C-alpha positions in Angstrom: 111.5 120.9 11.7 111.8 119.5 15.1 114.8 120.6 17.4 117.3 117.9 17.8 117.1 116.6 21.6 120.4 117.0 23.5 122.5 113.8 23.7 121.7 111.7 26.7 123.6 108.8 28.1 122.0 106.4 30.5 122.1 102.7 31.2 120.3 100.3 33.5 119.9 96.7 34.2 116.2 95.6 33.6 114.4 92.2 32.9 113.2 91.6 29.5 110.0 89.7 29.7 110.1 87.4 26.6 107.2 85.4 27.9 104.2 86.6 29.9 103.7 83.3 31.6 107.2 81.6 31.9 109.3 83.4 34.6 112.4 81.5 33.3 112.1 83.5 30.0 112.2 86.8 31.8 115.9 87.5 31.3 118.4 90.0 32.5 119.0 92.7 30.1 120.9 96.0 29.6 119.0 98.9 28.2 121.6 101.6 27.2 121.1 105.0 25.6 123.9 106.8 24.1 124.6 109.0 21.0 121.0 109.3 20.1 120.6 105.5 19.9 118.8 103.0 22.2 120.1 99.4 22.7 118.7 96.4 24.5 120.8 93.4 24.9 120.7 90.1 26.9 123.7 87.9 27.7 123.0 86.0 24.4 121.9 88.7 22.0 121.3 92.2 21.0 117.5 92.6 20.7 117.6 95.9 19.0 119.7 99.0 18.5 118.0 101.9 16.9 117.9 105.6 16.6 115.8 107.2 19.4 113.3 108.6 16.9 112.4 105.2 15.6 111.4 103.9 19.1 108.0 104.3 20.9 107.7 103.7 24.7 104.4 102.9 26.7 104.6 102.7 30.4 101.8 100.7 32.2 100.5 101.2 35.6 101.9 97.7 36.6 105.5 99.1 36.0 106.3 97.6 32.6 107.9 99.6 30.0 107.0 98.4 26.3 109.5 99.7 23.8 108.3 99.3 20.1 110.9 99.2 17.3 109.9 98.5 13.7 106.7 97.0 14.9 108.2 94.6 17.3 107.4 95.0 21.0 109.7 94.5 23.9 108.4 94.4 27.4 110.8 95.3 30.3 110.2 95.2 33.9 112.4 96.3 36.9 112.7 92.9 38.5 112.6 89.4 37.2 110.6 86.4 38.6 112.0 84.1 41.0 112.8 81.7 38.2 114.5 84.3 36.1 118.2 83.9 35.4 120.6 86.2 37.3 122.8 88.8 35.6 126.1 87.4 34.4 129.3 88.8 35.6 129.9 90.1 32.2 126.6 92.0 32.2 127.5 93.5 35.5 130.8 94.7 34.4 129.3 96.1 31.3 126.6 98.1 33.3 129.3 99.4 35.5 131.3 100.5 32.5 128.1 102.1 30.8 127.1 103.9 34.2 130.5 105.2 34.6 130.4 106.8 31.0 126.7 108.1 31.7 127.9 109.7 34.8 130.6 111.6 33.0 127.9 113.0 30.6 126.3 116.0 32.5 123.4 115.9 30.1 120.3 115.5 32.4 122.0 116.5 35.8 124.7 114.9 37.8 122.5 112.5 39.9 120.5 110.8 37.1 123.2 108.2 36.4 123.0 107.0 39.8 119.2 106.5 40.0 119.2 102.8 39.0 121.6 100.2 40.5 122.2 96.9 38.6 122.9 95.1 41.9 119.7 96.1 43.5 117.9 94.1 40.9 119.7 90.9 42.2 118.9 91.1 45.8 115.3 92.3 46.3 112.3 90.0 46.7 109.2 90.6 44.7 108.2 94.2 45.5 106.1 96.4 43.3 107.8 99.6 44.6 111.3 98.2 43.6 109.9 97.2 40.1 108.5 100.6 39.7 111.7 102.4 40.9 113.9 100.6 38.3 111.6 101.7 35.4 110.8 105.3 36.6 114.0 107.0 35.4 113.2 105.9 31.8 110.0 108.1 32.1 112.3 111.1 32.0 115.2 109.8 30.1 113.4 108.5 27.1 111.5 111.6 26.0 114.5 113.8 26.7 116.5 111.7 24.2 113.7 111.9 21.6 111.8 108.6 22.0 108.1 108.9 21.4 106.1 108.2 24.6 102.5 107.2 24.5 
């Protein structure tokens, strides 16, 4: 029997790469972890919501995080393309609310909730370091929550 991982709360604004060639289909999304569940949502839909132990994560050297749920892969990057839509006001408000909740959950240390800023995604030009910085916290957060990382 595996020990139950501690509860982790974390949320960040990322870009869901729905197409590998069409930058307009790299849409702003919120990845939120709370209560042992991981949820990915765009402005239009909830892509998935699943228990952490049903999710597998893979990180590439090009700063892409691929989450696989029920055999379906979701590629997430830290920054969108120049053609990508911007985060909506509703998404930004949701992110602030989720991050405030995560900051009150002292599960991985007090500074973790502040490591990713949704507004930083909106202002920076293409920058591999910025892309990696927005994915990097998930390398620690996901395994701590019980997500399988390959």
